[in-house]
C-alpha positions as CSV (number, residue, x, y, z in Angstrom):
1,M,-2.0,104.9,8.5
2,G,-0.6,104.0,5.2
3,V,-2.5,101.6,2.9
4,D,0.1,98.9,3.4
5,G,2.3,98.0,6.3
6,A,0.2,99.2,9.2
7,R,0.9,97.7,12.6
8,H,-2.2,97.1,14.6
9,V,-2.8,96.2,18.3
10,V,-5.6,94.0,19.6
11,I,-7.0,94.5,23.1
12,M,-8.7,91.7,24.9
13,G,-10.3,91.1,28.2
14,P,-13.4,89.7,29.8
15,Q,-16.5,91.8,30.5
16,G,-15.8,94.1,33.4
17,A,-12.0,94.2,32.8
18,G,-12.1,97.9,31.7
19,K,-11.1,97.1,28.1
20,G,-13.2,99.9,26.6
21,T,-12.0,102.4,29.1
22,Q,-8.3,101.6,28.5
23,A,-8.7,101.4,24.7
24,A,-10.1,105.0,24.6
25,I,-7.2,106.3,26.8
26,I,-4.2,104.5,25.2
27,A,-5.1,104.7,21.5
28,P,-4.5,108.4,21.0
29,R,-1.4,108.3,23.2
30,L,0.2,105.7,20.9
31,G,-0.9,107.1,17.6
32,L,-3.5,104.4,17.1
33,V,-7.2,104.7,16.1
34,H,-9.6,102.9,18.4
35,V,-11.8,100.6,16.3
36,A,-14.5,98.8,18.4
37,T,-16.5,96.3,16.4
38,G,-19.6,96.9,18.6
39,D,-19.5,100.6,17.6
40,L,-18.8,99.6,14.0
41,F,-21.9,97.4,13.8
42,R,-24.1,100.3,15.1
43,Q,-22.6,102.7,12.5
44,V,-22.8,100.3,9.6
45,M,-26.4,99.4,10.5
46,A,-27.4,103.0,10.4
47,S,-26.1,103.4,6.9
48,D,-27.6,102.2,3.6
49,T,-24.8,100.2,2.0
50,E,-24.7,96.7,0.6
51,L,-22.7,95.5,3.6
52,A,-25.3,97.2,6.0
53,R,-28.1,95.4,4.3
54,E,-26.4,92.0,4.5
55,I,-25.6,92.5,8.2
56,R,-29.1,93.8,8.9
57,S,-30.6,90.6,7.3
58,Y,-29.0,88.5,10.0
59,Y,-30.0,90.9,12.9
60,D,-33.6,91.0,11.7
61,R,-33.9,87.2,12.0
62,G,-32.0,87.0,15.2
63,A,-29.1,85.1,13.7
64,L,-25.4,85.6,14.4
65,V,-23.5,87.7,11.8
66,P,-21.0,85.4,10.0
67,D,-17.3,86.0,10.8
68,E,-16.7,86.7,7.1
69,L,-19.1,89.7,7.2
70,T,-17.7,91.0,10.5
71,L,-14.1,90.8,9.1
72,R,-15.2,92.6,5.9
73,M,-16.7,95.4,8.0
74,L,-13.5,95.7,10.0
75,T,-11.2,95.7,6.9
76,E,-13.4,98.3,5.2
77,R,-13.0,100.5,8.2
78,L,-9.2,100.0,8.1
79,D,-9.4,101.1,4.4
80,E,-11.2,104.2,5.4
81,L,-8.7,105.0,8.1
82,A,-5.8,104.7,5.7
83,T,-7.4,107.7,3.9
84,E,-8.9,109.6,6.8
85,Q,-5.9,109.3,9.2
86,P,-2.8,108.5,7.1
87,D,-0.5,109.5,9.9
88,A,-1.9,106.9,12.4
89,R,0.4,103.9,13.1
90,G,-2.5,101.5,13.0
91,A,-5.8,100.5,14.7
92,L,-6.4,99.4,18.2
93,I,-8.9,96.6,17.5
94,D,-11.4,96.1,20.3
95,G,-14.0,93.3,20.2
96,F,-12.5,91.0,17.6
97,P,-11.3,88.3,17.5
98,R,-13.4,86.4,20.0
99,N,-12.5,82.8,19.0
100,Q,-9.8,80.8,17.3
101,A,-11.4,80.8,13.9
102,Q,-11.7,84.6,14.0
103,A,-8.1,85.0,15.1
104,E,-6.9,82.9,12.2
105,A,-9.1,84.8,9.7
106,L,-7.9,88.1,11.0
107,D,-4.2,87.0,10.6
108,A,-4.9,86.1,7.0
109,A,-6.8,89.3,6.2
110,L,-4.1,91.5,7.6
111,A,-1.3,89.6,5.9
112,A,-3.2,90.0,2.6
113,R,-3.2,93.8,3.2
114,G,0.5,93.8,4.1
115,D,-0.4,94.7,7.6
116,S,0.4,92.9,10.9
117,I,-0.3,92.8,14.6
118,A,2.3,94.5,16.8
119,A,0.9,93.2,20.0
120,V,-2.1,91.7,21.8
121,I,-2.9,93.2,25.2
122,H,-4.8,91.0,27.5
123,I,-6.3,92.7,30.6
124,A,-6.4,90.0,33.2
125,V,-8.7,90.3,36.2
126,P,-9.5,87.6,38.8
127,R,-12.9,86.0,38.2
128,E,-14.3,86.9,41.6
129,V,-13.4,90.6,41.1
130,L,-15.2,90.6,37.7
131,I,-18.3,89.1,39.3
132,E,-18.3,91.8,41.9
133,R,-17.8,94.5,39.3
134,L,-20.5,93.2,36.9
135,S,-23.1,92.0,39.3
136,G,-23.3,95.2,41.3
137,R,-24.8,97.4,38.6
138,L,-28.1,99.2,39.2
139,V,-30.1,101.0,36.6
140,C,-32.8,103.6,37.0
141,R,-36.1,102.5,35.5
142,N,-37.0,106.1,34.7
143,C,-33.9,107.9,33.2
144,G,-31.5,105.0,32.7
145,A,-28.8,106.3,34.9
146,T,-26.4,103.6,36.2
147,Y,-24.9,103.1,39.6
148,H,-22.9,100.4,41.3
149,K,-23.7,98.9,44.7
150,V,-20.0,99.1,45.8
151,F,-18.1,101.5,43.5
152,N,-20.8,104.1,42.8
153,P,-23.8,103.7,45.1
154,P,-26.8,106.1,45.1
155,K,-27.1,108.5,48.0
156,Q,-30.4,106.7,49.0
157,P,-30.6,103.0,48.5
158,G,-32.9,102.0,45.6
159,V,-33.5,105.6,44.5
160,C,-31.9,107.5,41.6
161,D,-29.9,110.6,42.6
162,A,-30.8,112.3,39.3
163,C,-34.6,111.8,39.0
164,G,-35.8,109.9,42.1
165,G,-36.7,106.9,40.0
166,E,-36.6,103.3,41.1
167,L,-33.2,101.5,40.7
168,Y,-33.2,97.8,39.7
169,Q,-30.8,95.1,38.6
170,R,-31.1,93.8,35.1
171,S,-31.5,90.1,34.7
172,D,-28.2,89.7,32.9
173,D,-26.4,91.5,35.7
174,T,-27.2,88.9,38.5
175,P,-24.2,86.9,39.8
176,E,-25.6,83.7,38.1
177,A,-26.0,85.4,34.7
178,V,-22.5,87.0,35.0
179,E,-21.0,83.6,35.8
180,R,-22.5,82.2,32.7
181,R,-21.3,85.1,30.5
182,L,-17.8,84.8,31.9
183,S,-17.7,81.0,31.4
184,I,-18.6,81.5,27.7
185,Y,-15.9,84.1,27.4
186,Y,-13.1,82.0,28.9
187,E,-14.1,78.9,26.9
188,Q,-14.0,80.8,23.6
189,T,-11.1,83.1,24.4
190,E,-8.5,80.8,26.0
191,P,-7.5,79.3,22.6
192,V,-7.2,82.8,21.2
193,L,-4.8,83.8,23.9
194,Q,-2.7,80.7,23.3
195,H,-2.7,81.4,19.6
196,Y,-1.2,84.9,20.2
197,A,1.1,83.7,22.9
198,Q,2.7,81.1,20.5
199,A,3.2,83.9,18.0
200,G,5.0,86.0,20.7
201,L,2.5,88.7,20.5
202,L,0.6,88.3,23.8
203,V,1.1,90.8,26.7
204,D,-0.8,90.1,30.0
205,V,-1.5,93.2,32.1
206,D,-2.9,93.1,35.6
207,G,-6.3,94.8,35.4
208,N,-7.0,94.5,39.2
209,Q,-5.5,97.8,40.0
210,P,-6.4,101.5,39.6
211,I,-7.3,102.7,36.1
212,E,-4.2,104.9,35.9
213,A,-1.9,102.0,36.9
214,V,-3.4,99.7,34.3
215,T,-3.0,102.5,31.7
216,E,0.7,102.9,32.5
217,A,1.3,99.2,32.5
218,I,-0.2,98.9,29.0
219,L,1.7,101.9,27.7
220,T,5.0,100.5,29.1
221,A,4.4,97.2,27.4
222,L,3.2,98.6,24.1
223,R,5.5,101.5,23.4
224,P,8.6,99.5,22.4
225,R,6.4,97.3,20.1
226,V,4.3,100.0,18.5
227,E,6.7,103.0,18.3
228,A,9.5,101.0,16.8
229,S,7.2,99.9,13.9
């Protein structure tokens, strides 16, 4: 990925859409580097840099990290990738932007670098399917293993296959909590999707199908945009 002129892809989708799974699969197949802001935060926080100390100061007092710091963290990672992986076409950005202000700030930051966005993939899944996926999770109190009531049930109800521990549902995985999380996502993200649609960058992909089919749909949509750049 050269210092200037990289063409990045943004991947978006609600919780439970399979965004992280797809990003990990498609990035290497398209010559992109998967950059997940959630992972970046954990990596930066474990370091002892000026940026890490600034971000940690917000975490320590339970405050939201300002968009400017998140964007700085992201662009610093893009700088590193330009040196570490110069042959990469760009980054597959996962977890940012989450709202209109962040989308506009990202556009400006990339333009200042001479970079651009080749496409924005939006994995669309019906709300009721997301609730079923997200509210069925079970976690072992003892070893932390995860199951799903429908898609990956334990052999014996309420009992962990691995250690025999008790399985429980986390408070943020109840249908009511999931509904609230999804409502916040849609409220914040709808303007972002419109922003990218108006720029001719948005590609909607049906996420309510097998993982392999979603992967192929994304690759089919992205190849002409990414490989031509």
